[in-house]
C-alpha positions as CSV (number, residue, x, y, z in Angstrom):
1,M,159.6,143.9,260.9
2,P,160.7,142.9,264.6
3,I,158.8,145.0,266.9
4,S,160.5,147.1,270.3
5,P,158.9,145.5,273.4
6,Q,158.3,149.0,274.5
7,A,156.8,150.3,271.4
8,S,154.2,147.4,271.1
9,P,151.0,146.4,273.3
10,T,151.9,142.8,272.8
11,P,155.3,140.9,272.8
12,P,157.4,140.4,269.8
13,R,155.8,137.1,267.9
14,I,158.8,134.5,266.9
15,F,158.2,131.3,265.0
16,I,161.3,128.8,264.6
17,S,161.3,126.8,261.9
18,Y,163.7,123.7,262.0
19,S,164.3,120.3,261.4
20,H,163.9,117.0,263.5
21,D,167.5,116.2,263.2
22,S,167.4,114.3,266.3
23,A,166.2,114.0,269.7
24,D,168.9,116.1,271.1
25,H,168.4,118.6,268.2
26,E,164.7,119.1,269.0
27,E,165.2,119.5,272.9
28,R,167.8,122.2,272.0
29,V,165.3,124.0,269.8
30,L,162.5,123.4,272.8
31,G,164.8,125.1,275.3
32,L,165.8,128.0,273.0
33,S,162.1,128.8,272.8
34,E,161.4,128.5,276.5
35,R,164.2,131.0,276.9
36,L,162.6,133.4,274.4
37,R,159.4,132.7,276.1
38,T,160.8,134.0,279.9
39,D,162.4,137.2,278.1
40,G,159.3,138.0,277.1
41,F,158.7,137.0,273.5
42,E,155.9,135.3,272.2
43,A,157.9,131.7,270.6
44,Q,156.0,129.1,268.7
45,I,157.0,125.9,267.8
46,D,155.3,123.0,266.4
47,Q,155.8,120.7,269.8
48,Y,153.6,122.9,271.3
49,V,150.9,121.7,269.0
50,A,151.6,118.1,268.4
51,G,148.6,115.9,268.3
52,R,146.1,119.1,269.5
53,L,145.9,120.5,265.4
54,K,142.8,121.1,264.3
55,E,143.8,121.6,260.6
56,D,146.6,120.1,258.5
57,W,150.2,121.3,258.9
58,S,150.8,122.6,255.7
59,R,148.1,125.5,256.6
60,W,149.1,125.7,260.2
61,M,152.8,126.7,258.7
62,L,151.5,129.0,256.6
63,D,149.9,130.5,259.5
64,Q,152.5,130.7,261.5
65,L,154.6,132.6,258.8
66,D,151.9,135.3,258.6
67,W,151.4,135.6,262.1
68,A,155.1,135.6,263.4
69,D,157.0,139.3,263.3
70,S,160.1,137.3,262.8
71,V,161.1,133.8,262.0
72,L,164.4,132.0,263.3
73,L,165.4,129.9,261.1
74,V,168.2,126.8,262.7
75,C,170.4,126.0,259.9
76,T,171.9,122.3,259.7
77,E,173.0,120.3,256.9
78,T,169.7,118.5,257.5
79,Y,167.5,121.6,257.2
80,Y,169.3,122.9,254.5
81,R,168.8,119.5,252.5
82,R,164.8,119.9,252.9
83,F,164.6,123.7,252.9
84,R,166.4,123.1,248.9
85,G,164.1,120.1,248.5
86,H,166.7,118.0,247.9
87,E,165.4,115.5,250.9
88,T,164.4,112.1,250.0
89,P,160.7,111.5,249.2
90,D,159.1,110.0,252.3
91,V,160.9,112.4,254.8
92,G,161.5,116.2,255.5
93,F,157.8,117.1,253.9
94,G,157.3,120.6,256.9
95,V,160.8,122.2,256.1
96,D,160.5,121.8,252.7
97,W,156.9,123.5,252.2
98,E,158.6,126.2,255.0
99,G,161.6,126.5,252.6
100,N,159.2,127.0,249.8
101,L,156.9,129.5,251.5
102,I,160.1,131.4,252.7
103,T,161.6,131.9,249.4
104,N,158.7,133.1,247.8
105,A,158.0,135.3,250.8
106,I,161.7,137.2,250.2
107,Y,161.2,137.0,246.5
108,Q,157.7,138.7,247.0
109,A,160.0,141.4,249.4
110,R,162.6,141.9,246.4
111,S,165.0,140.6,249.4
112,R,164.0,143.7,251.4
113,T,162.8,142.1,254.6
114,R,164.7,141.7,257.7
115,K,161.9,139.0,259.0
116,F,163.7,135.9,258.0
117,V,166.9,135.2,260.7
118,P,169.4,132.1,260.3
119,I,170.6,131.2,263.6
120,L,173.3,128.5,264.6
121,F,173.8,125.9,267.3
122,T,177.5,125.5,266.2
123,A,179.7,127.5,263.8
124,T,180.6,124.6,261.1
125,D,176.7,124.7,260.1
126,A,177.4,128.3,258.6
127,Q,177.7,126.5,255.5
128,F,174.3,125.4,255.5
129,I,172.3,128.9,255.6
130,P,169.8,128.7,252.7
131,E,171.4,130.5,249.5
132,P,168.2,133.5,249.7
133,L,169.3,134.1,253.6
134,Q,173.1,134.3,253.0
135,G,173.2,138.0,253.0
136,K,171.1,138.4,256.0
137,D,172.4,138.9,259.5
138,R,173.0,135.2,261.1
139,F,173.3,134.7,265.1
140,L,175.6,132.1,266.6
141,L,174.3,130.9,270.0
142,D,177.4,129.9,271.5
143,S,177.1,132.4,274.3
144,E,175.1,134.8,276.5
145,T,176.3,137.4,274.5
146,A,175.5,136.3,271.4
147,Y,171.7,135.8,272.5
148,E,171.8,139.2,273.9
149,S,172.8,140.0,270.1
150,L,169.9,138.1,268.6
151,K,167.6,139.8,271.1
152,S,168.7,143.3,270.2
153,H,168.0,142.6,266.3
154,L,164.7,141.3,267.5
155,T,163.7,144.1,269.3
156,G,164.9,146.2,266.7
157,R,167.7,147.7,268.9
158,S,170.7,146.6,267.7
159,G,174.0,148.7,266.8
160,V,174.6,152.1,268.5
161,E,172.1,155.2,269.3
162,P,173.8,158.2,267.2
163,G,174.4,161.3,268.9
164,E,172.7,164.7,268.6
165,L,173.4,166.5,265.6
166,G,175.6,169.6,266.3
167,E,175.5,173.0,264.4
168,I,177.8,173.0,261.5
169,V,180.7,176.0,261.7
170,I,181.7,177.4,258.1
171,Q,185.2,178.7,258.0
172,P,185.8,181.6,255.8
173,R,187.4,181.1,252.6
174,K,191.1,182.4,252.3
175,T,191.3,185.6,250.2
176,G,194.2,186.6,248.2
177,K,196.3,190.0,248.2
178,P,197.0,192.1,245.0
179,L,200.7,191.8,244.1
180,T,201.9,195.3,244.4
181,F,205.6,196.2,242.9
182,P,208.3,198.8,244.1
183,Q,208.0,202.4,242.0
184,S,211.7,201.4,240.4
185,S,213.9,198.8,240.5
186,P,216.6,198.5,243.1
187,G,220.4,199.4,242.0
188,I,219.6,200.9,238.6
189,S,217.5,203.6,237.6
190,S,214.4,204.0,235.1
191,D,216.5,206.8,232.7
192,S,219.4,204.1,232.5
193,L,217.0,201.0,231.4
194,T,215.8,203.0,228.4
195,A,216.4,202.5,224.4
196,D,216.7,205.9,224.4
197,S,218.9,206.9,227.2
198,R,222.2,206.8,225.5
199,T,224.7,209.1,228.0
200,S,225.0,210.1,231.4
201,S,225.2,212.8,233.5
202,P,228.6,214.7,233.7
203,L,230.9,213.3,236.0
204,S,234.1,215.8,236.2
205,S,237.1,213.6,238.1
206,S,240.2,212.9,237.6
207,T,241.8,209.2,237.4
208,P,244.9,208.6,239.9
209,S,247.1,208.3,236.0
210,G,246.0,211.6,234.7
211,I,243.4,211.3,232.9
212,H,240.4,213.9,232.9
213,I,237.2,212.7,231.5
214,G,234.3,215.1,231.3
215,S,231.1,212.2,231.4
216,I,232.5,209.1,233.2
217,D,234.4,208.2,236.2
218,L,237.0,205.8,235.6
219,S,239.0,206.0,238.9
220,G,237.5,202.5,239.3
221,A,238.4,201.3,235.8
222,Q,234.7,200.8,235.3
223,G,233.6,200.6,232.1
224,A,236.9,201.1,230.7
225,I,238.2,197.5,231.4
226,V,237.1,194.9,229.0
227,A,237.4,191.1,229.2
228,P,241.1,191.5,231.6
229,T,243.0,188.8,230.7
230,G,246.2,190.6,232.9
231,P,247.7,193.9,234.4
232,V,248.8,196.2,231.1
233,H,250.1,199.5,231.0
234,Q,249.6,201.4,228.2
235,T,251.2,205.2,227.8
236,F,249.0,207.3,224.9
237,G,250.4,210.2,223.5
238,P,249.3,214.0,224.1
239,M,246.2,213.7,222.9
240,I,243.7,210.8,222.8
241,N,239.6,210.5,222.1
242,T,237.9,209.7,225.5
243,G,234.6,210.3,224.7
244,G,234.3,213.7,225.1
245,G,236.8,214.2,228.3
246,A,240.2,215.6,228.0
247,Y,243.8,213.9,228.4
248,V,245.6,215.4,231.0
249,G,248.7,213.2,230.7
250,G,250.3,210.1,231.9
251,S,249.6,206.6,231.7
252,I,246.4,204.2,232.2
253,E,246.0,200.6,233.6
254,T,243.5,198.6,231.0
255,G,243.9,194.9,232.8
256,G,244.9,193.6,229.4
257,G,241.9,194.9,227.8
258,K,241.0,197.8,225.6
259,F,240.5,201.3,226.3
260,V,236.9,201.9,224.9
261,A,235.7,205.3,224.3
262,G,232.9,206.9,221.6
263,D,233.7,209.7,219.0
264,D,234.2,214.0,220.5
265,Q,231.0,214.2,219.2
266,S,229.1,211.8,221.6
267,Q,229.3,210.3,225.5
268,T,229.1,206.8,226.2
269,T,227.5,205.4,228.9
270,W,229.5,202.3,230.8
271,A,227.8,199.5,232.0
272,T,228.1,197.3,234.9
273,P,227.6,193.8,236.3
274,K,225.2,195.3,238.9
275,Q,223.4,197.3,236.4
276,F,223.1,194.2,234.2
277,A,221.6,192.3,237.0
278,A,219.1,194.8,237.8
279,L,218.0,194.9,234.0
280,L,217.2,191.4,233.9
281,Q,215.2,191.7,237.3
282,A,213.2,194.6,235.8
283,L,212.6,192.6,232.3
284,R,211.4,190.1,234.5
285,Q,208.7,192.7,236.5
286,N,207.7,193.8,233.0
287,L,207.3,190.5,231.7
288,A,204.5,189.9,234.7
289,E,202.3,193.0,233.4
290,A,202.9,192.6,229.6
291,K,199.9,191.4,228.0
292,L,201.8,188.4,226.1
293,D,199.8,185.0,224.5
294,P,200.5,181.8,226.8
295,D,203.3,180.6,224.6
296,S,205.4,183.9,224.4
297,H,205.5,184.1,228.1
298,V,206.8,180.7,228.6
299,E,209.6,181.2,225.8
300,I,210.5,184.2,227.5
301,E,210.8,182.8,230.8
302,R,212.8,180.4,229.7
303,D,215.4,183.0,227.8
304,L,215.5,185.1,231.4
305,T,216.1,182.3,233.1
306,S,219.3,181.3,231.0
307,L,220.2,184.7,230.8
308,E,220.1,184.9,235.2
309,S,221.9,181.6,234.9
310,Q,224.7,182.9,232.5
311,A,225.3,186.2,233.6
312,A,226.4,184.7,237.4
313,K,228.8,182.6,235.9
314,P,232.5,183.8,236.2
315,E,233.3,184.5,232.7
316,P,229.7,185.0,231.0
317,R,229.5,184.5,227.4
318,L,228.9,187.5,225.4
319,S,227.8,185.0,222.4
320,V,224.9,183.4,224.5
321,I,223.6,186.4,226.6
322,A,223.0,188.3,223.1
323,A,221.5,185.4,221.5
324,R,218.9,185.0,224.4
325,L,218.2,188.6,224.3
326,G,217.8,187.9,220.5
327,S,215.6,185.8,221.0
328,V,213.5,187.8,223.3
329,K,213.2,190.7,221.0
330,S,212.2,188.6,217.9
331,I,209.1,187.1,220.0
332,L,208.3,191.3,220.8
333,E,208.7,192.1,217.3
334,S,206.6,189.4,216.3
335,G,203.7,191.5,218.1
336,A,203.4,188.7,220.9
337,G,202.4,191.3,223.1
338,I,200.4,194.5,223.6
339,G,200.4,197.8,226.0
340,T,203.2,199.7,227.4
341,A,204.5,196.8,229.6
342,A,205.5,195.3,226.2
343,I,206.7,198.5,224.4
344,G,209.0,199.2,227.9
345,L,209.9,195.5,228.2
346,A,211.1,195.8,224.4
347,Q,213.0,199.0,225.2
348,L,214.5,196.9,228.3
349,V,215.6,194.1,226.0
350,Q,217.7,196.5,223.6
351,R,219.5,198.3,226.3
352,G,220.1,195.1,227.4
353,L,221.8,194.1,224.6
354,E,224.2,197.3,224.3
355,M,225.0,196.6,228.3
356,A,226.0,193.3,227.5
357,Q,228.3,194.6,224.3
358,Q,230.2,196.3,227.0
359,L,230.6,193.9,229.8
360,F,231.0,190.6,228.3
361,R,233.0,189.3,225.3
């Protein structure tokens, strides 16, 4: 590992491995070594000991590789050829030997070493970096900035010093609120949404056309007009069955429909489109509370969507509405839900069928 001058009592030791390509190349390597020594690195090359060795070159090279903190490999075409052992037999023994030792050292370290650093004097020599070093940091020494980067690498001070770690601020998780429902559906009373509610409170009034009915106010022609096709005036005799009321005399306008009333033993509750819409809303609310299996819930949701769409049309079709309500009724009768909400749902469906018969055709 490269050693920082500030952290070590001795300067970092640098050995430069290179090939003797030419006199100019040797001079350039010598100049690099001198620059490093000037900047505080104990650089070593063979030119410093040539002619003064007391041992053979192979042992000296092995000792230099052991001694150095970092080894700079000056990569050229000649250096690569000799490093790989592809040179002619009579030249290049030094780099051939060093290449073998360096490759073995990288192998023994399982490639986990920063000791060996490829450097270049020209960009075109990048292709001659030996394979064991091609994944390492390389330095093209073509400027002072590049040289400073090499110095930072050799002293272990490359990159950027990370800032101090702050404290993690954990935001609280969001929470949900329970869904609440109104006590009763707007526009429709609970009494009118039960299957057993078949009568209305007596409303004694006289219509402009002279009919007095004890149970339903027909002054607005609500409930008395069924699917109008045009204005029609019909005059009844002295007595007619008004579903519990008494006929006073005169005529009644039915708008092209027919006058609907029960027998004289019972009273009839007349539905309005607004009440039917409120009933569909109540169905949805009860569906949310009913304990239905998932498949049944999805089917009923689909039927309710179709009902709302059909009821919103200018002339809703009774056959479609009755079919959708009948589908919901069949699902409930098959035991799809349990609890009071499911029972209330079934009662609402029955009431919806009765209202549809009065409102649509």
